[in-house]
C-alpha positions as CSV (number, residue, x, y, z in Angstrom):
1,M,0.0,0.0,0.0
2,I,2.8,2.4,0.9
3,R,4.7,1.6,-2.2
4,R,1.6,2.2,-4.3
5,R,1.1,5.6,-2.7
6,I,4.7,6.5,-3.4
7,V,4.4,5.5,-7.0
8,R,1.3,7.6,-7.4
9,A,3.0,10.6,-5.8
10,V,6.0,10.3,-8.1
11,I,3.7,10.2,-11.2
12,A,1.7,13.2,-9.9
13,I,4.9,15.2,-9.5
14,V,6.1,14.2,-13.0
15,F,2.8,15.4,-14.5
16,A,2.9,18.6,-12.5
17,V,6.5,19.5,-13.6
18,S,5.6,18.7,-17.2
19,A,2.6,20.9,-17.2
20,A,4.5,23.7,-15.6
21,A,7.2,23.5,-18.2
22,W,4.7,23.3,-21.0
23,S,2.8,26.4,-19.7
24,G,6.0,28.5,-19.6
25,W,6.4,28.7,-15.9
26,F,10.1,27.7,-16.2
27,V,11.9,30.3,-18.4
28,D,15.6,30.0,-19.1
29,R,17.5,33.2,-18.3
30,G,17.4,35.5,-21.3
31,E,15.1,33.3,-23.4
32,A,12.5,35.2,-25.3
33,A,8.9,34.1,-25.5
34,E,8.0,32.8,-28.9
35,E,6.4,35.6,-30.9
36,A,2.8,35.2,-31.7
37,S,2.0,33.7,-35.1
38,V,-0.9,31.4,-35.4
39,D,-3.0,33.1,-32.7
40,E,-1.7,36.6,-33.4
41,Q,-4.3,39.3,-33.4
42,V,-3.5,42.5,-35.4
43,W,-6.2,45.1,-35.2
44,L,-6.8,47.1,-38.3
45,E,-9.5,49.3,-36.9
46,S,-9.2,52.4,-34.7
47,S,-9.7,50.3,-31.5
48,P,-10.7,46.8,-30.5
49,A,-13.9,48.1,-29.1
50,A,-14.8,49.7,-32.4
51,A,-14.7,46.4,-34.3
52,D,-18.4,45.9,-34.6
53,V,-19.0,49.5,-35.3
54,A,-16.5,49.5,-38.1
55,G,-17.9,46.3,-39.5
56,Q,-14.4,44.7,-39.2
57,A,-12.9,42.2,-36.8
58,A,-9.7,40.3,-36.8
59,V,-10.1,36.8,-38.3
60,E,-9.1,34.0,-36.0
61,A,-6.6,31.4,-37.1
62,G,-8.3,28.8,-39.3
63,S,-11.2,31.0,-40.1
64,T,-12.4,31.5,-43.6
65,V,-13.8,34.5,-45.4
66,D,-16.8,34.3,-47.7
67,I,-15.5,36.7,-50.4
68,E,-18.7,36.7,-52.5
69,G,-20.7,37.5,-49.4
70,E,-18.2,40.1,-48.3
71,A,-18.4,41.7,-51.7
72,R,-22.2,42.0,-51.6
73,V,-22.0,43.5,-48.1
74,V,-19.3,46.0,-49.2
75,Q,-21.4,46.9,-52.3
76,A,-24.5,47.5,-50.2
77,D,-22.5,49.5,-47.7
78,A,-21.1,51.6,-50.5
79,D,-24.6,52.2,-52.0
80,A,-25.9,53.3,-48.6
81,D,-22.8,55.3,-47.6
82,K,-23.7,58.5,-46.0
83,E,-20.5,59.4,-44.3
84,T,-18.0,59.6,-47.2
85,T,-17.9,62.4,-49.7
86,T,-19.7,62.2,-53.1
87,G,-18.2,62.6,-56.5
88,N,-14.5,63.1,-56.6
89,Q,-14.3,65.3,-53.5
90,P,-10.9,64.3,-51.9
91,V,-10.7,62.2,-48.8
92,I,-8.1,63.6,-46.5
93,I,-6.0,61.1,-44.5
94,K,-4.4,63.0,-41.7
95,A,-1.0,62.6,-40.1
96,G,-1.4,60.8,-36.8
97,S,-4.6,59.1,-37.8
98,S,-2.8,55.8,-38.0
99,G,-0.6,54.0,-35.5
100,Y,-3.1,52.6,-33.1
101,V,-1.5,50.5,-30.4
102,P,-3.5,47.4,-29.2
103,D,-4.8,47.4,-25.7
104,S,-3.4,50.8,-24.9
105,G,-6.7,52.6,-24.6
106,S,-5.6,55.6,-26.6
107,A,-3.5,56.5,-29.6
108,P,0.1,57.4,-29.2
109,S,1.3,61.0,-29.5
110,K,1.3,62.4,-33.1
111,D,4.5,62.6,-35.0
112,N,4.1,64.7,-38.1
113,S,7.5,63.9,-39.6
114,T,7.6,61.5,-42.6
115,K,9.8,58.5,-41.7
116,T,12.1,56.5,-44.0
117,L,11.6,52.8,-43.3
118,P,14.7,50.8,-44.0
119,D,14.2,47.5,-45.9
120,K,14.1,44.4,-43.8
121,P,17.0,42.0,-44.6
122,A,16.2,38.9,-46.6
123,G,17.1,35.5,-45.4
124,K,18.6,34.4,-42.1
125,T,19.8,37.4,-40.2
126,V,21.8,38.0,-37.0
127,Y,21.3,41.2,-35.1
128,L,24.4,41.7,-32.8
129,T,23.4,44.0,-29.9
130,F,25.8,45.5,-27.4
131,D,24.6,46.8,-24.0
132,D,26.1,49.1,-21.3
133,G,28.5,51.2,-23.4
134,P,30.1,53.2,-24.7
135,S,33.4,52.4,-23.0
136,K,37.1,52.2,-23.6
137,L,36.4,48.8,-25.2
138,T,33.8,50.2,-27.7
139,P,36.5,51.3,-30.3
140,Q,37.8,47.7,-30.5
141,V,34.2,46.4,-31.1
142,L,33.8,49.1,-33.8
143,D,37.1,48.1,-35.4
144,I,36.1,44.5,-35.6
145,L,32.6,45.3,-37.0
146,K,34.2,47.7,-39.6
147,K,36.7,45.0,-40.7
148,E,33.9,42.5,-41.1
149,G,31.6,44.9,-42.9
150,I,28.9,44.5,-40.2
151,K,26.4,47.0,-38.8
152,A,25.2,46.3,-35.2
153,T,23.1,47.9,-32.5
154,F,24.4,49.7,-29.4
155,F,22.1,50.1,-26.4
156,V,23.9,52.8,-24.5
157,L,23.8,54.1,-21.0
158,G,23.3,57.9,-20.6
159,E,26.1,58.3,-18.0
160,H,28.6,56.6,-20.3
161,V,27.5,58.7,-23.3
162,N,28.3,61.8,-21.2
163,E,31.7,60.3,-20.5
164,H,32.4,59.2,-24.1
165,P,30.5,61.5,-26.5
166,D,33.1,61.0,-29.2
167,L,32.4,57.3,-29.2
168,L,28.7,57.8,-29.6
169,K,29.4,60.1,-32.6
170,R,31.6,57.3,-34.1
171,I,28.8,54.7,-33.6
172,V,26.3,57.0,-35.4
173,E,28.8,58.0,-38.2
174,E,29.6,54.4,-39.0
175,G,25.9,53.5,-39.5
176,H,25.0,51.5,-36.4
177,T,21.7,51.6,-34.6
178,V,21.6,53.4,-31.2
179,G,19.2,52.3,-28.5
180,N,18.4,53.8,-25.1
181,H,19.4,51.6,-22.1
182,T,18.5,54.1,-19.4
183,Y,21.0,56.3,-17.6
184,D,22.7,54.3,-14.9
185,H,21.3,50.7,-15.1
186,Q,20.4,50.6,-11.4
187,Y,17.6,48.0,-11.1
188,K,16.3,49.1,-7.7
189,E,15.6,52.6,-8.8
190,L,14.4,51.7,-12.3
191,Y,11.9,49.1,-11.3
192,N,10.5,50.5,-8.0
193,S,8.5,53.1,-10.0
194,F,7.9,53.9,-13.6
195,G,8.5,57.6,-12.8
196,E,12.2,56.8,-12.2
197,F,12.4,54.6,-15.3
198,A,10.8,57.5,-17.3
199,R,13.2,60.0,-15.8
200,Q,16.3,57.9,-16.9
201,I,14.9,57.4,-20.4
202,V,14.5,61.2,-20.8
203,K,17.9,61.9,-19.3
204,T,19.6,59.5,-21.7
205,E,17.8,61.1,-24.6
206,E,19.2,64.4,-23.6
207,A,22.7,62.9,-23.4
208,L,22.3,61.5,-26.9
209,Q,21.1,64.9,-28.2
210,A,24.0,66.7,-26.6
211,A,26.7,64.2,-27.8
212,A,25.6,63.5,-31.3
213,G,22.4,65.4,-32.1
214,I,20.2,62.3,-32.1
215,R,17.4,60.7,-30.1
216,T,16.1,57.1,-30.4
217,K,12.8,55.4,-30.1
218,L,14.5,52.0,-29.5
219,V,14.8,50.9,-25.8
220,R,16.2,47.9,-24.0
221,A,15.3,47.4,-20.4
222,P,18.3,46.7,-18.1
223,G,18.1,43.0,-17.3
224,G,15.4,42.5,-20.0
225,T,11.7,43.0,-19.5
226,Y,10.9,39.6,-18.0
227,G,10.1,40.0,-14.3
228,N,10.9,43.7,-14.5
229,F,8.1,45.1,-16.8
230,D,4.4,44.8,-16.0
231,Q,1.8,45.7,-18.6
232,S,1.6,49.3,-17.4
233,Y,5.3,49.7,-18.2
234,F,4.8,48.3,-21.7
235,D,1.8,50.4,-22.3
236,A,3.4,53.6,-21.1
237,M,6.5,53.1,-23.3
238,T,4.4,52.3,-26.3
239,K,2.1,55.3,-25.9
240,A,5.2,57.5,-25.8
241,G,6.3,56.1,-29.2
242,Y,9.1,53.8,-28.0
243,T,9.7,50.2,-29.1
244,M,11.1,47.7,-26.6
245,F,13.6,45.1,-27.7
246,D,14.8,42.1,-25.7
247,W,16.8,39.2,-27.2
248,N,16.5,35.5,-28.1
249,V,20.2,34.5,-27.8
250,D,22.1,35.3,-24.6
251,S,25.9,35.0,-25.0
252,G,26.1,34.6,-21.2
253,D,28.9,37.2,-21.0
254,S,27.3,38.9,-18.1
255,V,26.3,36.0,-15.8
256,R,29.3,36.9,-13.7
257,V,32.4,39.1,-13.9
258,G,35.1,37.8,-16.3
259,V,33.3,35.1,-18.2
260,P,36.0,33.7,-20.5
261,A,35.8,34.1,-24.2
262,A,35.7,30.3,-24.7
263,E,32.6,30.0,-22.5
264,I,30.9,32.9,-24.4
265,I,31.5,31.2,-27.7
266,K,30.3,27.9,-26.4
267,N,27.0,29.5,-25.2
268,I,26.6,30.9,-28.7
269,H,27.2,27.5,-30.3
270,N,24.7,25.9,-27.9
271,S,22.0,28.5,-28.6
272,K,18.9,27.8,-30.7
273,L,19.2,29.0,-34.3
274,S,16.3,31.0,-35.8
275,D,15.8,33.1,-38.9
276,E,16.0,36.3,-36.9
277,T,18.5,36.0,-34.1
278,V,19.0,38.8,-31.7
279,V,22.2,38.3,-29.8
280,L,22.9,39.9,-26.4
281,L,26.5,41.0,-25.8
282,H,28.1,43.8,-23.8
283,D,30.8,46.4,-24.5
284,S,31.2,48.0,-21.1
285,S,34.7,48.3,-19.6
286,I,34.6,44.9,-17.8
287,H,33.8,42.9,-20.9
288,G,37.1,42.5,-22.6
289,E,36.4,38.7,-23.0
290,S,33.3,39.6,-25.1
291,V,35.6,41.6,-27.5
292,K,37.9,38.6,-27.7
293,A,35.0,36.3,-28.5
294,L,33.4,38.6,-31.1
295,P,35.4,37.5,-34.2
296,E,34.6,33.8,-33.6
297,I,30.9,34.6,-33.0
298,I,30.8,36.4,-36.4
299,R,32.7,33.6,-38.1
300,Y,30.3,31.0,-36.6
301,Y,27.1,32.7,-37.9
302,K,28.7,33.4,-41.3
303,E,29.4,29.7,-41.6
304,K,25.8,29.0,-40.8
305,G,24.7,31.2,-43.7
306,Y,23.6,34.2,-41.8
307,T,23.9,37.8,-42.8
308,F,24.3,40.7,-40.2
309,A,22.2,43.8,-39.8
310,P,21.3,46.5,-37.3
311,L,17.9,46.6,-35.7
312,T,15.5,48.8,-37.7
313,E,11.8,49.6,-37.6
314,A,11.3,46.8,-40.2
315,V,12.3,44.2,-37.7
316,K,9.6,42.7,-35.6
317,P,10.4,43.4,-31.9
318,V,11.5,40.5,-29.7
319,T,10.1,40.9,-26.2
320,F,9.8,38.4,-23.3
321,R,6.4,37.4,-22.1
322,L,5.0,38.9,-18.9
323,A,6.2,37.1,-15.8
324,D,3.6,35.5,-13.6
325,K,5.1,37.3,-10.7
326,L,7.3,40.5,-10.8
327,K,10.6,40.8,-9.0
328,W,9.5,44.1,-7.6
329,S,6.6,45.4,-5.5
330,R,5.4,48.7,-6.9
331,P,2.3,50.6,-8.1
332,K,1.4,50.6,-11.8
333,A,2.5,53.5,-14.0
334,T,0.4,56.6,-13.6
335,S,-0.9,58.8,-16.3
336,A,1.4,61.6,-15.2
337,E,4.4,59.2,-15.4
338,E,3.2,58.1,-18.8
339,T,3.2,61.7,-19.9
340,S,6.7,62.3,-18.5
341,V,8.4,59.7,-20.6
342,R,7.2,61.3,-23.8
343,E,9.5,64.3,-23.1
344,G,12.3,62.1,-24.3
345,L,11.0,62.3,-27.9
346,E,8.9,65.4,-27.8
347,A,11.4,67.9,-26.3
348,K,11.6,71.2,-28.1
349,G,14.4,71.2,-30.7
350,A,14.8,67.4,-30.5
351,S,16.1,65.6,-33.6
352,P,14.8,62.1,-33.5
353,F,17.1,59.3,-34.9
354,V,14.6,56.5,-35.4
355,F,16.6,53.4,-35.7
356,S,19.4,52.9,-38.2
357,G,19.3,54.3,-41.7
358,E,17.4,57.5,-41.0
359,L,20.5,59.6,-40.5
360,E,21.9,58.4,-43.8
361,A,18.6,59.2,-45.5
362,S,18.6,62.7,-44.1
363,A,22.2,63.2,-45.2
364,G,21.3,62.2,-48.7
365,K,18.1,64.2,-48.9
366,A,19.6,67.4,-50.3
367,A,21.4,65.5,-53.1
368,S,18.2,63.6,-54.0
369,A,16.2,66.8,-53.9
370,E,18.4,68.4,-56.6
371,T,17.4,65.5,-59.0
372,G,13.7,66.0,-58.3
373,S,13.5,62.6,-56.5
374,T,9.9,61.8,-55.3
375,T,11.5,60.1,-52.3
376,A,13.2,63.4,-51.4
377,A,9.9,65.2,-51.9
378,A,8.2,63.0,-49.4
379,Q,11.0,63.8,-46.9
380,D,10.3,67.5,-47.5
381,G,6.8,67.1,-46.2
382,Q,4.7,67.1,-49.4
383,E,1.2,65.7,-49.8
384,L,0.8,62.3,-51.4
385,V,-2.2,62.4,-53.7
386,V,-3.7,59.0,-54.9
387,Y,-6.3,58.5,-57.6
388,A,-7.9,55.0,-57.3
389,A,-11.3,53.5,-58.0
390,D,-12.8,56.8,-59.0
391,R,-11.7,58.4,-55.8
392,T,-9.1,61.0,-54.8
393,L,-7.2,60.4,-51.6
394,I,-4.8,62.9,-50.0
395,F,-2.3,61.6,-47.5
396,E,-1.0,64.5,-45.4
397,P,2.8,64.6,-44.6
398,G,3.4,62.2,-41.7
399,A,0.5,59.9,-42.8
400,Y,2.8,57.8,-45.0
401,W,6.4,56.6,-45.1
402,A,8.9,56.8,-47.9
403,H,9.9,53.3,-49.0
404,G,12.5,53.2,-51.7
405,E,12.5,55.2,-54.9
406,G,9.0,56.2,-56.0
407,D,7.1,54.1,-53.5
408,W,5.5,54.6,-50.0
409,L,4.1,52.6,-47.2
410,I,0.6,53.8,-46.5
411,P,-1.8,52.8,-43.6
412,L,-3.8,50.1,-45.4
413,R,-7.1,50.4,-43.5
414,D,-7.2,54.2,-44.0
415,M,-6.9,53.8,-47.7
416,I,-9.3,50.9,-48.2
417,E,-12.0,52.4,-46.0
418,A,-11.6,55.7,-48.0
419,L,-12.5,53.6,-51.0
420,N,-15.5,52.1,-49.2
421,G,-13.8,48.8,-49.1
422,K,-13.4,46.2,-46.3
423,L,-10.5,44.3,-44.7
424,S,-10.1,41.0,-42.9
425,W,-7.1,39.7,-41.1
426,S,-6.0,36.1,-41.3
427,A,-3.9,35.4,-38.2
428,S,-2.6,32.0,-39.3
429,D,-0.7,33.2,-42.4
430,R,-0.5,37.0,-41.5
431,K,-2.5,37.9,-44.6
432,V,-4.9,40.8,-45.2
433,R,-7.9,40.2,-47.4
434,I,-9.3,43.3,-49.2
435,V,-12.7,43.5,-50.8
436,L,-13.8,46.6,-52.8
437,P,-17.3,47.7,-53.9
438,S,-16.4,46.9,-57.5
439,G,-16.1,43.2,-56.5
440,T,-12.3,43.4,-56.8
441,S,-10.7,41.3,-54.0
442,F,-7.1,40.5,-53.3
443,D,-4.7,39.4,-50.5
444,L,-1.7,41.2,-49.2
445,K,0.9,39.4,-47.1
446,T,2.5,41.1,-44.2
447,G,5.8,40.7,-42.3
448,D,8.5,38.9,-44.2
449,G,6.4,38.8,-47.3
450,Q,6.6,42.4,-48.4
451,P,5.0,44.6,-49.6
452,G,3.4,45.1,-46.1
453,I,4.6,45.3,-42.6
454,V,2.9,45.4,-39.2
455,Q,4.0,48.4,-37.2
456,Q,2.5,49.0,-33.8
457,G,-0.5,46.8,-34.5
458,K,-1.3,48.6,-37.8
459,V,-0.8,47.2,-41.3
460,Y,1.2,49.4,-43.7
461,A,1.5,48.3,-47.3
462,S,3.3,49.3,-50.5
463,L,1.2,51.9,-52.3
464,R,2.5,50.6,-55.6
465,E,1.4,47.1,-54.9
466,V,-2.0,48.1,-53.6
467,L,-2.6,50.2,-56.7
468,L,-1.4,47.4,-59.0
469,Q,-4.0,45.1,-57.4
470,I,-6.8,47.7,-57.7
471,E,-6.0,49.1,-61.2
472,G,-4.6,46.0,-62.7
473,K,-1.6,47.7,-64.1
474,P,1.5,49.6,-62.7
475,V,0.9,53.2,-61.7
476,E,3.8,55.6,-61.5
477,A,4.2,58.7,-59.4
478,V,4.8,62.2,-60.8
479,Q,5.8,65.5,-59.1
480,N,3.1,68.2,-59.3
481,G,4.1,71.3,-57.4
482,N,3.9,70.6,-53.7
483,Q,2.3,67.2,-54.3
484,I,3.3,63.7,-55.2
485,V,0.6,62.3,-57.5
486,F,-0.2,58.6,-58.1
487,G,-2.7,57.8,-60.9
488,N,-4.4,59.6,-63.7
489,G,-7.8,60.4,-62.1
490,G,-7.6,64.1,-62.0
491,N,-5.6,67.2,-62.8
492,A,-3.3,69.5,-60.8
493,S,-5.8,72.4,-60.5
494,T,-8.5,70.2,-59.1
495,T,-6.2,68.5,-56.6
496,S,-4.6,71.8,-55.4
497,T,-8.0,73.5,-55.0
498,A,-9.4,70.6,-53.1
499,S,-6.4,70.4,-50.9
500,A,-6.5,74.1,-50.2
501,A,-10.2,73.9,-49.3
502,A,-9.5,71.1,-46.9
């Protein structure tokens, strides 16, 4: 009898441990939660609560869409439309109208500057990230990266930026991404209240501005977000316009002081390989062994067929899941604290450096403008006018992103709804289904599949690709005074007059 009870107890323990591991209770240090895919929800409307009102809801994985039925509904809606303008009266799509953040309760602050979105690397990519610098070791890291022809990402501490402003300038000048890693990395202060975390973010932005004339929307939490961030921290940072980035490969170079290079390399070799690998390394003054290990780390990934790139806005953020229990006892972030962190990006005279590539785009703007480039025109804050499906749409500066030569990323929902169309999201394959009143229907793939991306819960798509699907033929852009015009649906005087009236 006793033996039977012991056996039953052992079996129960085994099942309990297995269930706990399966549910994610046991999380290895530095291991990112798998990013949502099959069950991912990407809201295309103004808010989740508005789904029924808008006649649009996210489609669950495995769901199907009745296209013919959808087309009939869309046609009926278009016939009965009372809200949109008649004739060819332009529909104005304003800056700041896009960018809804799921579960935040409100839209983030408006940013009326047009952004250049760097292309996402194709194929297997490694994103080397270095925390806690700059330091006396940073020049060695930069030398190695330069020799290898690699761009990386540096999450810097404000206090070290103040000590080594010349090194921050070099990081920027050599085309690397800069991220905010708070001011002094002191966990107790940072995670006892969001107010202190916000203060350090703003203070570091000021240091970046003073040293190199930049600011950044990219943030890495000291120690990572797992166990340190609650939902209120995430929400406050997102509302302020920041993007949090953790990692999915930990080199282990900071588990203790003086981790030897051989151990760091072994940790890399033993780490899981994925198509997008974000590697955690350090370049502070106590991490000389990390510098020694760097050439071998690069060689290893190259032999595995990886390319290297800096983090950009085209890269889907890697963040750890919320911990079941925080390491800290503290109140949730207040509305006043949420407002305070925005000062980091909204300070008067600030010059935002939004991920890698934007500085280079700004430097090349003047030269492109001399050639009449439409990309340069977008950077100069011109309106984007689109003629499609017998409609005129005007995207204000800041409502679209320049994307290569003669193309732009536009908020897909804003455009399709302006055409009286309807969208559905397929979570299983990250695909947007579009149905127009004319009966035209097509799919656009997001994420890796270009031409679209998901940014802050909103789908942006290539204007060229969308117009190709709608019109059935390529449509080119032309310069028309202070406007960039796509399509042949109108003339300059009509558009200019309509714009002025709006």
